[in-house]
C-alpha positions in Angstrom: 5.1 -46.6 19.7 2.9 -49.4 21.2 0.6 -47.6 23.6 -1.0 -50.8 24.9 1.5 -53.3 25.3 0.7 -57.1 24.9 -2.9 -57.7 25.4 -4.4 -60.6 27.5 -6.5 -63.3 25.9 -9.7 -61.9 27.6 -9.3 -58.5 26.4 -11.7 -58.3 23.5 -14.3 -59.0 26.3 -14.3 -55.5 27.3 -16.0 -53.3 24.8 -19.1 -51.2 24.4 -22.0 -53.5 24.7 -23.3 -54.8 21.2 -26.9 -55.2 22.4 -28.9 -51.6 22.4 -30.3 -50.1 25.3 -33.9 -50.9 25.4 -36.6 -48.6 25.8 -37.6 -49.8 29.2 -33.9 -49.4 30.7 -33.7 -46.1 29.4 -36.8 -44.9 31.3 -35.8 -46.9 34.2 -32.5 -45.0 34.4 -34.3 -41.5 33.9 -37.0 -42.1 36.4 -34.5 -43.5 38.9 -32.1 -40.4 38.3 -34.9 -38.2 38.9 -36.1 -40.1 42.2 -32.7 -40.9 43.8 -30.6 -37.8 42.9 -33.1 -35.2 43.0 -36.3 -35.6 44.8 -35.2 -37.7 47.6 -32.1 -35.7 48.4 -34.0 -32.8 48.2 -36.4 -34.3 50.8 -33.8 -35.4 53.2 -32.4 -31.8 53.0 -36.0 -30.3 53.9 -36.2 -32.8 56.8 -32.8 -31.6 58.4 -34.1 -28.2 57.9 -37.5 -29.2 59.6 -39.4 -28.0 56.5 -43.2 -28.9 56.7 -43.5 -30.1 53.4 -41.0 -32.6 53.5 -43.4 -35.6 53.3 -44.6 -34.5 50.1 -41.0 -34.8 48.6 -40.5 -38.2 50.2 -43.9 -39.4 48.8 -43.3 -37.9 45.2 -39.7 -39.7 45.2 -41.0 -42.8 46.4 -43.5 -42.9 43.7 -41.4 -42.0 41.1 -38.7 -44.4 42.4 -41.2 -47.3 42.6 -42.3 -46.4 38.9 -38.5 -46.6 37.6 -38.1 -50.0 39.5 -41.0 -51.4 37.7 -39.5 -50.4 34.3 -36.3 -52.1 35.3 -38.3 -55.3 35.8 -40.1 -54.8 32.4 -36.4 -54.9 30.8 -35.6 -58.1 32.2 -32.4 -59.6 33.1 -33.3 -60.0 36.6 -30.7 -62.5 37.4 -27.7 -60.0 37.8 -26.0 -58.1 40.8 -27.7 -54.9 39.8 -31.2 -56.4 39.6 -30.9 -58.2 43.0 -29.6 -54.8 44.6 -32.7 -53.2 43.2 -34.6 -55.3 45.7 -32.6 -54.0 48.7 -33.4 -50.4 47.5 -36.8 -51.2 47.2 -37.1 -52.6 50.9 -35.1 -49.6 52.0 -37.3 -47.2 50.2 -40.7 -48.9 51.9 -39.0 -48.7 55.1 -38.1 -45.1 54.7 -41.7 -44.1 53.3 -43.6 -45.9 56.0 -41.4 -44.4 58.8 -42.0 -40.7 57.2 -45.9 -41.4 56.8 -46.0 -42.7 60.5 -44.3 -39.5 61.6 -46.4 -37.2 59.6 -49.6 -38.5 60.3 -49.3 -39.0 63.9 -49.6 -42.9 63.7 -46.1 -43.2 65.5 -45.3 -41.1 68.4 -42.6 -38.4 67.3 -39.4 -38.7 69.4 -36.0 -37.9 68.7 -34.5 -41.5 68.4 -36.9 -42.3 65.4 -36.5 -38.9 63.9 -32.6 -39.5 63.9 -33.2 -43.0 62.6 -35.2 -41.8 59.6 -32.3 -39.1 59.0 -29.7 -41.7 59.0 -31.6 -44.0 56.7 -32.0 -41.0 54.3 -28.3 -40.2 54.4 -27.4 -43.6 53.9 -29.5 -43.9 50.9 -27.3 -41.3 49.1 -24.4 -43.9 49.6 -26.8 -46.8 48.3 -27.6 -45.0 45.5 -24.0 -44.4 44.6 -23.4 -48.0 44.8 -26.5 -48.6 42.9 -24.9 -46.6 40.0 -21.5 -48.3 40.2 -23.1 -51.7 40.0 -25.2 -50.5 37.2 -22.1 -49.3 35.2 -20.0 -52.3 35.9 -23.0 -54.6 34.8 -23.3 -52.6 31.6 -19.8 -52.5 30.7 -19.4 -56.3 31.7 -16.5 -55.1 34.2 -15.3 -57.4 37.1 -16.5 -60.8 35.5 -13.3 -62.5 34.0 -11.7 -63.8 37.2 -10.5 -60.5 38.5 -13.1 -59.9 41.1 -10.7 -59.3 44.0 -8.7 -56.6 42.1 -12.0 -54.9 41.0 -13.6 -54.8 44.5 -10.1 -53.4 45.9 -10.1 -50.6 43.5 -13.8 -49.7 43.6 -13.7 -49.9 47.5 -10.9 -47.8 48.0 -11.7 -45.3 45.4 -15.2 -45.0 46.9 -13.9 -44.6 50.2 -11.9 -41.5 49.2 -14.8 -39.9 47.3 -17.2 -40.5 50.2 -14.5 -39.2 52.5 -14.2 -35.9 50.3 -18.0 -35.5 50.2 -18.4 -35.6 54.0 -15.6 -33.2 54.4 -17.0 -31.0 52.1 -20.4 -30.9 53.9 -19.0 -30.7 57.5 -16.9 -27.7 56.7 -19.7 -25.7 55.2 -22.2 -26.7 58.0 -19.9 -26.5 60.9 -17.0 -24.1 59.8 -13.5 -24.2 58.9 -12.1 -26.4 61.7 -15.0 -28.4 62.2 -14.9 -28.2 66.1 -18.1 -30.4 66.3 -16.2 -33.5 65.5 -14.4 -32.9 68.9 -11.2 -34.5 67.4 -9.1 -33.8 64.4 -10.1 -34.5 61.0 -7.1 -36.8 60.4 -8.4 -39.2 63.3 -11.5 -40.1 61.1 -9.2 -40.0 57.9 -6.8 -42.8 59.6 -9.7 -44.7 60.8 -10.9 -44.8 57.0 -7.1 -45.6 56.1 -6.9 -48.7 58.5 -10.3 -50.0 56.8 -9.2 -49.2 53.2 -5.7 -50.8 53.9 -7.1 -53.9 55.2 -9.5 -54.2 52.2 -6.4 -53.7 49.9 -4.2 -56.5 51.9 -6.5 -59.1 51.2 -8.0 -58.2 47.7 -5.3 -57.5 45.4 -4.0 -60.9 44.8 -7.3 -62.5 43.9 -8.1 -63.2 47.6 -11.7 -64.1 46.5 -10.7 -66.4 43.5 -7.6 -68.3 44.3 -6.3 -71.2 42.3 -3.1 -73.1 41.9 -2.1 -71.2 38.4 -2.1 -67.8 40.8 1.5 -66.3 41.0 2.6 -63.1 42.9 3.6 -60.3 40.2 5.4 -57.1 41.0 2.0 -55.2 40.9 0.5 -57.3 43.3 3.2 -57.2 45.7 3.2 -53.3 45.6 -0.6 -53.0 45.9 -0.6 -55.3 48.8 2.4 -53.7 50.5 0.5 -50.4 50.0 -2.7 -51.9 51.9 -0.3 -52.9 54.7 1.4 -49.4 54.8 -2.2 -47.5 55.0 -3.4 -50.0 57.6 -0.1 -49.3 59.7 -0.2 -45.6 59.1 -3.7 -45.4 59.9 -3.0 -47.1 63.1 -0.4 -44.7 64.0 -2.5 -41.7 62.9 -5.4 -42.9 65.4 -3.0 -43.3 68.0 -1.6 -39.7 67.6 -4.9 -37.9 67.2 -7.4 -40.0 69.8 -7.0 -37.3 72.2 -6.2 -34.1 70.3 -8.2 -31.2 69.7 -9.9 -30.4 66.5 -7.5 -27.6 65.8 -4.5 -30.0 66.3 -4.2 -31.4 62.9 -1.9 -34.2 62.1 0.4 -34.8 59.0 0.7 -38.8 59.0 -2.4 -39.0 56.6 -0.8 -36.6 54.0 2.6 -38.3 54.6 0.9 -41.4 53.7 -1.0 -39.9 50.3 2.5 -38.7 49.3 4.2 -41.5 49.7 1.4 -44.1 47.9 1.3 -41.2 45.3 5.0 -41.4 44.5 4.7 -45.1 44.5 2.1 -45.1 42.0 3.7 -42.5 39.5 6.6 -45.1 39.5 4.5 -48.0 39.2 5.1 -50.0 36.1 2.4 -52.0 34.5 2.2 -54.6 31.6 0.1 -52.4 29.8 1.3 -48.5 28.9 -2.4 -47.3 29.4 -2.5 -48.9 32.6 0.7 -47.2 33.8 -0.8 -43.8 32.5 -4.0 -44.2 34.8 -1.8 -45.1 37.7 0.2 -42.1 37.1 -2.9 -40.1 37.5 -3.8 -41.6 40.5 -0.3 -40.9 41.9 -0.2 -37.4 40.8 -3.7 -36.5 42.5 -2.3 -38.3 45.8 0.7 -36.3 45.8 -1.5 -33.2 45.1 -3.8 -34.1 48.0 -1.1 -34.7 50.5 0.9 -31.3 49.5 -2.3 -29.2 49.7 -3.4 -30.9 53.0 -0.1 -30.0 54.6 -0.4 -26.5 53.4 -4.0 -26.2 55.0 -2.7 -27.7 58.2 0.0 -25.1 58.2 -2.3 -22.3 57.5 -4.7 -23.4 60.3 -1.8 -23.7 62.7 -0.7 -20.1 62.0 -4.3 -19.1 62.9 -5.2 -17.9 59.4 -8.6 -19.3 60.0 -10.5 -19.1 63.3 -12.6 -22.1 64.7 -16.1 -20.9 63.6 -15.1 -18.8 60.5 -16.6 -19.7 57.0 -14.2 -22.2 55.2 -11.7 -20.5 53.3 -11.2 -21.1 49.8 -8.0 -22.9 49.8 -9.6 -25.4 52.0 -11.8 -27.0 49.1 -8.4 -27.5 47.4 -7.5 -30.7 49.3 -11.3 -32.2 49.1 -10.8 -31.6 45.2 -7.6 -33.8 45.1 -9.1 -36.5 47.5 -12.2 -36.9 45.2 -10.0 -36.8 42.0 -7.7 -39.7 43.4 -10.8 -41.8 44.2 -11.9 -41.4 41.0 -8.5 -42.3 39.2 -8.1 -45.1 41.6 -11.6 -46.5 40.6 -10.9 -46.0 36.9 -7.6 -47.7 37.0 -8.5 -51.1 37.4 -7.6 -53.8 34.9 -11.0 -54.4 33.3 -11.6 -50.7 32.8 -8.1 -50.2 31.3 -8.9 -52.7 28.6 -12.2 -51.2 27.9 -10.4 -48.0 27.3 -7.9 -49.5 24.9 -10.7 -51.3 23.1 -12.7 -48.1 22.9 -9.7 -45.9 21.7 -10.0 -43.5 24.4 -6.5 -42.0 25.4 -5.8 -41.2 28.8 -6.1 -37.4 28.4 -9.8 -37.8 27.6 -10.1 -40.5 30.0 -8.6 -37.9 32.9 -10.9 -35.0 31.7 -14.0 -37.4 31.9 -13.1 -38.2 35.4 -12.1 -34.9 36.5 -15.5 -33.6 35.2 -17.2 -36.2 37.3 -15.4 -34.9 40.4 -16.5 -31.4 39.6 -20.2 -32.4 39.3 -20.0 -34.4 42.5 -18.7 -31.3 44.4 -21.5 -29.1 42.5 -23.9 -31.5 43.7 -23.4 -31.5 47.4 -22.5 -27.7 47.5 -26.0 -27.2 46.0 -27.5 -29.5 48.5 -25.8 -27.2 51.4 -26.8 -24.2 50.0 -30.5 -25.3 50.0 -30.2 -26.4 53.3 -29.1 -22.8 54.6 -31.8 -21.3 52.3 -34.6 -23.7 54.0 -33.3 -23.5 57.8 -32.3 -19.9 57.7 -29.0 -18.4 58.4 -29.3 -19.1 62.0 -28.5 -22.8 61.3 -25.2 -22.2 60.3 -22.4 -22.7 62.9 -19.9 -20.4 61.4 -20.2 -16.9 60.9 -19.5 -14.9 57.5 -17.2 -12.1 57.5 -19.9 -9.6 57.1 -21.5 -11.0 60.2 -18.2 -10.9 61.9 -17.8 -7.2 61.2 -21.3 -6.4 62.3 -20.9 -8.2 65.4 -17.7 -6.5 66.2 -19.5 -3.0 65.2 -22.5 -3.7 67.5 -20.2 -4.7 70.4 -18.3 -1.6 70.0 -21.2 0.8 69.7 -22.6 -0.9 73.0 -19.6 -0.7 74.7 -19.4 3.1 73.8 -22.9 3.7 75.0 -22.3 1.9 78.2 -19.0 4.0 78.7 -21.1 7.3 78.0 -23.9 6.0 80.3 -21.6 5.3 83.2 -19.9 8.9 82.7 -23.3 10.4 82.9 -24.4 8.6 85.8 -21.3 9.6 87.4 -21.8 13.4 86.6 -25.4 13.1 87.8 -24.1 11.8 91.0 -21.4 14.4 91.5 -24.1 17.1 90.6 -26.3 15.7 93.5 
């Protein structure tokens, strides 16, 4: 059985690079990983927790990051997108470090707005680091460079939105509690807003919107992907209208229904390459699991199984994982990546396990960062209460009420005696 189908003319271009990775590039990757994935995020957590040695982590991370950028310059190839993006990361690093030094040394008056700005820049740096990793992988594998930029942007943008959304939900649940009352609106409101944006991107990028020519023709997959973008925009608009005035506990099934419908469409979505059909099947299955698990979560929350400020139940992490997995499968199912898999002789099962491993690593990473925040800030910073704390509170309140009750009886007896 032919597991590939008829390969296009540009298929041999997508393969593992023949040129070996130089020593300077290896040092660049290691130093940037240490700085942007380990030291600087830890410094951000220390800043959120109000730790006194946060400035030390910021300076150390900035020094290691700058050294890594220098080795990137030594490697050369400064004309590609990844190298140009490095200049943006450098300017952001200088701005963040200068603000931190100004606040630490007292050169700049410390106020809440400036401190909030510094924290927002540090949080956005995680997103920019993720984008830099994507651009580095795309540049190294020569993806998105043979006339399919629009399709590539669509897959990576929508997949990244799902992954970032999963990370935000994970962090909010662990910090604010199971229902995330601090958001003041249901979680589906923010999911619907993201769906509107992602749908708008998918509507205008699936048919080579950025690279149109007279020879472009609509295929069935272009039509299906574009209509999925339209349905996401329309469904997201409906979700926003239904949840914009609701309580955080009043969850809404509209985003879950959109996930299920899109997943079924992707499962039955036939491609010209068998490998592409398999990768889209993985994406569709993850979306269906995401929708069903989210509906189950909404049902359990509506039944009062989890209180507003309780610690997140374990089943609430299941939709988060499937959201991350669906984003990873969506990014990995773009045309250029499928051709790379075929030329590298990687089957779909191996590919699925690799992407799922990335999902587990991402969830583990941010779970550890939240644990570090709790360890530095103390348990009083947690907005939810654990089961032990809840039992202790009930025990303390019952003892207090018993004591007050006995004291009142004693005072009544004393008064009667007098």
